[in-house]
N, C-alpha and C positions, 0 to 999 in steps of 0.2 A: 122562444127564449133567444136570445141576443148569441152567437158564437163567440167566444170568449178563447182567447191563446194560454198555453197554459201559465202557470206562474214562474215557472223558471226561464220557458221563453221569454212572456213579458218583462223581467227584471232584467235581463239579458241584453234586451234591445230597447230599454224605458227611453235612453237619451239619443235613440238615433232617430236624426230630423225624415228621415224617411216614413216616418208611421206615425210624426205629431205636428211637425211643420204643416201649415195651409197646403192646400194640393193644388192651388191657381199656381203660387208662389214656387212652389217646388218642379210644378209643368214648366213655365218659363224656366225658371234657373239651369233645367238637363234638356231642355227638349231646344230651346236656341242655339247653347253649343255645337248640341247635336246637329243641325238643320246644317248650322255652318259647313261641318265637317260635311255633311251630304254634299250638300252644293260644293265643297271643294272638290271632294272624288269625282264629281259629275264634271266640273269644272277640267281636269285633267284632260278629258279626252273632245270635249267643246273649244277648249282652248286650241289645244293640237289642229281640230277639225277646222277653225276658223283661218291661222294661220299658214297651214297647210294648202286648204283653199285660196287665200292668197296668193302663196308663195307657189305652189303646184298645179293646183285648177282642178278644174271635176275629177281626172281621174284618180287625183290625191284623195281626194272626198272619200270615193271609192272605193278608195283602197281601204281606209280607216274604218269604212263600215264592213268590209269583211270581215278586218282585224278583230270585230265588237265582241264575237264570241269569246276571243283568247283570254278578254278581258273579264268578261261575263264568269267562266267558268274559273279561273282564280278569286272571283267574287263569289262564290258559291260555295266555295271551299273555304276562304274565309270568314264567310257569315255561316256556316255551316260550325267552325270551330269557336269562334265570336260570340254571336249571341246565344250558341249553345250553353258555352262558356258563361257566358254575362247572366244569363236568363236561369242557370242553375246555383250558379255563386249568391244572386239575391234572395230566391229561393230558402236557399241552406242558411245565409245570414237571419232573416225574418226567420227561420225557425231554429235560433240559436246556435245553430254546429259549424262555429267559425270555422273550424280546423280541417272537417270535410269541405267547408267554401274553397281553401284556399287550396287546396287538394286539385279541387278541381279547375280552379285559376291555374295552375302551374301546368297542368296535362296539356290544358287548351292552347297557352303559350309556345310549348314546344312542339306540339302535331302541327302547329301555325307554320314553322319553320320547316319541320320535314316536308308539308305537303306541298307549299311553296315552291321548295327545290326540285321537288317529282314532278309537277306538273310545268316547271321549266324544263327539265332534263325531257319529258314526252313530247311537248311541240318544235323543240330544235332541231331532234331525231327525225319527226316523222311532220316536217314544216309544210311539205310544196305540198303532198298529199290533202294533207288538213284543209289547206291554203283551197283547194280545189274541192274540198268537200263542202266548204262552205259557203262556194258560190261565186269563186272570182272566176271573170270570162279573162278570156287570155290577153285583151289590151289592159288590164287591170293587174295582171301576175306579177308583174315585175316590181309594180310599187307596194305592193301587199309584200311581196320578202322581204324587202328591203326595212318595210316597218314592220313587221312582227318579228324577224330574227332578232332585233334590236331590243324590242318589247320583252322578249322572251325572258330575257337578260335579268331583267328587272322585275319579274314575278315573284320572286321571294321577300321580295322589298314591300312586291304592294301586299301581297296576303297577310304579313305580317304585321303591317300599319290598319289595313281595314277592322283584321280579326282582333289587334293589340285593342285597339282604340275603344271596341267595344267593351273589354275587360275595363281598362279604367275610366271607362263612364259607371259603369258599376261599382267600381273602386272609391265613387261619388268625387270622381275628379275632372267632371263635363269640359271646364276651362281649358285642364292640359291638353285633353284631346281634341278640343278644336285646334287648338295652337298645335300641335303635331300634323296634322293636314292642311293645315294656315300655309304655314312654313314653307312645304311642299310645293304646296299650288303656287306661293308667291314667285320661287325659284324657276319651277316650272316655268310659268309666262314672260320671267324675264329671259329667262336662255330661249323661249321659242324663235320670238323675232330674231335675238343675234344667232343662232346654229341656221335657222331657217334662210334667212335674208343676210347678215353678216358674214358667215363662214361658207354662204350657197350650199349649204349641204343637203338641201331639199329637204324630204320627206323622212330623209335618216337623221335632220339635224332635231325633226317635232320631236322622231322617238326619242332620242338622247336626252333630249331637253324631260321629258315623262322620267325618264329611268332615273334619273339624278333626284328630281324634288320625290320621286318615289323612295329614292334610297334615306334622305334625309328626315324625312320622315320616318321611315321606320326605325332608324337611331335614336329620336326623338322617342320611341317607344321603348326602346330599351332602357335609354335613361330612366327612365318614368318607374321600371321595374326594377331597376338597380337602385334607386336615391330615394325616390319621393310617395312611393307607392302607402297607402296605407293601411292594406291588406298583409298579413304574416305570412311569407315564403322561404323556406328553407331550401336549398340544395336537392332534396331528395324528390321534394314535390315537384321539381321540372320532369320528372321519367314516367311518359304516357302508361297511365293503368287502365287497362281495360275495362274495371266497373266504371270509371267517370269517364272512358269515352265514349260509354254506350247511356249513359246518361247526358253527357254534353251533343250527341247526336242526334239523339230523340228531341231535342226542344232546338236544337237547329237545325232538324232537316225541312222544320219547315218553307224556311227562308232561304236555305240550298237549291230547295227544289222549285221555287218560286225564278232563281238566278236562272236553274239548269232549262229550266221552261222557255225564261227569256233567251236562252240561248238557242234552244231549240228554233222558237220560234225564227229570230235572225235567221238561221242558217235557212231553212224552209223557205221563208220571206226571198232571200235573196236567190236561191234556185227557183223560186218561184217566179219571179220578177227577169231573171236571166232567159227564162222557157218564152213569157210569155211577151216579155219585151223585145225578142228580137225581130215578133210576128208583129210590134206596131209601129205605129208612128216614132214613138220615143229612141228604139233601138235596147239595147242591156245596160248602157253605161247610166243614162238619165234616171231611169228609176232607180237604180242600188245606190246612187248618188245621193237622190234625194234621200229616200227613205233612213238612209243612214244620216243626215241632216235632223230626221225629223225625231225620229230617237233619241238623238242628243239634246236634243229640245223638250223632248219628253222627259227624259232624266231629271232634267232642271225640277221640273214640276213633282214628281214621284221622289225626288231627294227631300225636299221640303216635307211631303207627309211621312216620309220614312223615318226623317229626322225625330218628327212628333212622336211618331209611334217607338221611337230610337229611347227618346228623351222620356218617356214614359214608364219605359218598360222597368228601369228600376222603381218605381211606385207602384206599378203592377205587381213587381214579383215579391217584393217584400212584403205589403201589406197583406195579399194572397197568402203568400207564408205566414203571417202573424194573424190572418183571417179576420182582418179590419175591413171588409168587403164593402164597407160602407164607402169607402175611401179609394178603393178601384172601383167603383162604380162611378162616383164623381172624376176621377180622372178619366178614366173612357169618353163620357158624355163630353169634358174639354177639350178633347183630343181631340171626337169625332165633331165637335164645332169647329175649331180650326181647320181640318183639315179641308173641312167643305167652304169655307172662307177663301183659303188658297185657292181651291180648285175652279171656283166662280170666275176668280181672276184669273184665271191662266185660260179659262175659257173664252172670255172676252178677247186677252190677247189674242190668240190662236185664230179666232173668227175673224179679228178688225184688221189684224195685222200681219198678213200672211207673208206678204211680198217682203216687206221689213226684215222680218226674223231669216227668210231666208237670204235675204240677201248681203246679210253678216258673215253669209260664208263662201262669198265668193261670187264673182260671174258667171253667166252662162247665157244660153239661147232661149228664145222664146220658150219653145217648147219645154226648156229645162224648167223656167220659173211658172211655166200652165204646170205643168205635170207637180211640181213642190207643194205649191199653193192648194191645187184640187186636194192633193194628199192631206194637206195638212189640215185643210178645213173639214174634209169628211170623216178623216180617220179619228179625228180627234175632237168628235162632235157630243161626247159626252163627258168629255173631262172635268166638269161641275158634277157627276157622279163618281170620278173615278178615284177621290181620297180615302174614302170610307173601305176599301177591299185591302192594301197592303196595309193599311191601320190596325184592321183586325186582325188579319192575319200576325201582325208581332203581338195582339196582345193574349191573343187566345197560346200563343208560345210563350210567353212572359207567365202565364198564370199555369202554365203547366199542361194545358193541353193540347198536346202536341198533334192528335190526331186531327183536331178542328183546324188547327195551326196548317197544315197539309192541306186539306181541303182546300181552305183559303187559297193555300198559293199556288193550286193548282185548277182552280174552276177559269179562271180569265184567259193564263196562257194555255193550258194544257188542253181540258176539258172543251174550250169556246173557239177561241179565236185559232189554234192552230188546225184544226178541222173547216172551218172555214176560209182559211187563205187558202187550203187547197182546192175546195168544192169551188165557192163563189167566180175565181178566173175560168172554171170550164164553159160557165155558161155565158159569162159579162165580158171575159178576158182580163186584162191588165188591171181595171179599173175595182172588178170583183174584191182586191186584197184592199184597197180604200175601203170598202162598204162593210169587210169584216169585223173592224174594228169598233165601232157604235154597238154592234150588236152584241158582241162580245163582253163589251164592259156595261150593258143593262143587265145583263143574265149575271155577271159577276156582281155586280152591286147588288142586286135581287137577295141573293145566296146570303150576302155578308148583312147584309141587315137583319137579317131571317135568325141566324146561326147568333149575333149579338146580342138581339133582343132575349134571345131562348137563357143564353147564357147570364147575362144581366139581371135578369127575373130569379133565377134560382141563387143567387145571390141575395138579391132582397129578399127571398123567402127566407134563406138561412138567419137574417139578420130582422126579425121580426118575433 
């Protein structure tokens, strides 16, 4: 017998478009702005990398790669509170508990401010030891210090912007969320060449451009919740409540762990490249610079797939809370199809145009391009299958299956990739890092498909 939501819940949410509008149209409405927002966040790093590569050179590119874990840690905190808050908000709204949903949103917003400030303080206090831990060679360290000491100042704004935009999308304002990040990115893109080339600030100019763009995005988030929100918020709702933070952490943990895993992999990879690169024809600087470029390029692909999942999150969460499982399954199918199409396109780009892609980030020696092109082709060999795993992790989180979401987040980075980038180079040197990628991707894809099919099958049984 088909499951039904309770009469009170059905009446409360009868007019909510998340539960009645065509699923495909809803997904396009929410996913397109989410994709643009994620792409914009990726472009913050990529635009800096391009202009720094052109204006500073290979050592500048290596410095931004060393700094990447700083952004990853901040993103982890933002997603823990932002996605966790948004997922709980939609589940509670779908179940008809509007006030509790708003209290959760308020706790998430205030916690974003507190957490962003704390991360910035820790990084500034322990700056040089952290950069050494992140794998900075001596030649790169001065550039990394200049860049990260400024980037850290903007981490409060970055965390509030990334996390707050998830709550804005959950509040049925995906276009405003897109505008928040888009305006910040446009400002960053305009200021980068002005500061780097015009004012001749070098790598410091790229950092200040990023911070200013993040500040503007964060102020737009504050403006939304002050003036334009749909949800009901009272001043006392902004006091973090432990019971709500536990619920937020439960559903945001998978995305947070995924980012922490990315950061851990980046740190281990940088140190692996520093060690094995020193004994190779490439040296340490070339591999660290090249891998940083490939990581940023891969962020563009992942931004689209994660954006699709984020756009689907309100649809999955609301309809699962309202027990409309057929709509949940349909939204998953549409999302999986879109991610696969995007993944195939990027696979072709990585395999056919590696030289052109790497060339956007500045000039280099023949050895530099040889390593970069080989790394891009081999490490990203299974890109065509890589969209399902991050999308499925978001799916499980959205429907309240925190455990499965965490498993999905851990599979590629921690369970497979991290051990492989340590073990393979022992036997085949620095090339071992390249071959670890596709093997980890294949294993993560298989697990994502198995778990998703099982969960969707349970929902099918509930609706028959």
